[in-house]
N, C-alpha and C positions, 0 to 999 in steps of 0.2 A: 773476426773472432780472435781472441787472444791465444797465444801458444799454450798448449797443455803440457806441463812438465818440460818446458823449454823446446817443445817440438811444434813446428808449424804444421797444421793440418792441410792436406792438399786442397780442400775446398776454400781455404782462406788465402791461397796464393793468387795474386792478381798482378797487374802490370806495375803498380807502385811498389809491391814487395820485390819483384824482379829488378826493377830499377834501383832500389835500395841495395840489393845484393851486388849488382854490377858496380855500383858506386864504391863499394867496399873492396873490390877485387885488388886494386893496386896496392892498398895498404896491407892487405892480407898476404899477397905475393911477396911484398918487400919483407915482411916479418918472417915468413916461412923461409925464404931464401937466406935471409940474414942469419937465421938460427942454424941453417945447414951448411952454409958456405962461408968459411972464415977468410979466405983470400979475397981481398978487395977487387982485384982484376977479374976473377972468376965471378964474383957477385955482380959486378957491373955487366959483364958479358951475359949472364943469365937474365938479368932484367932487360937488357937490350933485345935478347932473343925472344923473351916473352912478349914484349911490346910489339916486335916485328910480327910474331905469330898471330896476335889478336887484332892488330891495327893495319899493318901494311899488307901482309899476305892475302887476307880476304879481298882487299881492293884489287890487288894484282890479279888474282884468280878470276874475279868477276869481269875484269876488263878483257882478259884473254879468252874467257869462255865463249864470247860471241865469235871469236875467230877460230874456235875449235882447238885451242891450244891449252896446255896444262902447265905443270911446274917444270922449271929447268932443273938440271941435275944439281946445280949449286943450291937451289931452293929446297929441293928434296933432302939433300944432305943436311942443310941447316935445320929443317923441320925435324929430322930424326935426332939431331943433336939436341934440339930444344926438348924433345920428348924424353930423352935420357936424363 
């Protein structure tokens, strides 16, 4: 189904729509961070933290889950920093 008034209807969302949205994530994050963060060093740090949050951290948590372990203090602090 085509979007009505630019809105995607819930019954039209499928794996290809989700995959398309995920493929746009990096460019959207880059544009949003660039519009809000003027300092190049802070911009790079924000992008690095975002990549870490969505790529590295889930793998780390999944590996530790089997051993009954969670986040380290440093990881938790970094996650809170990313959220802010």
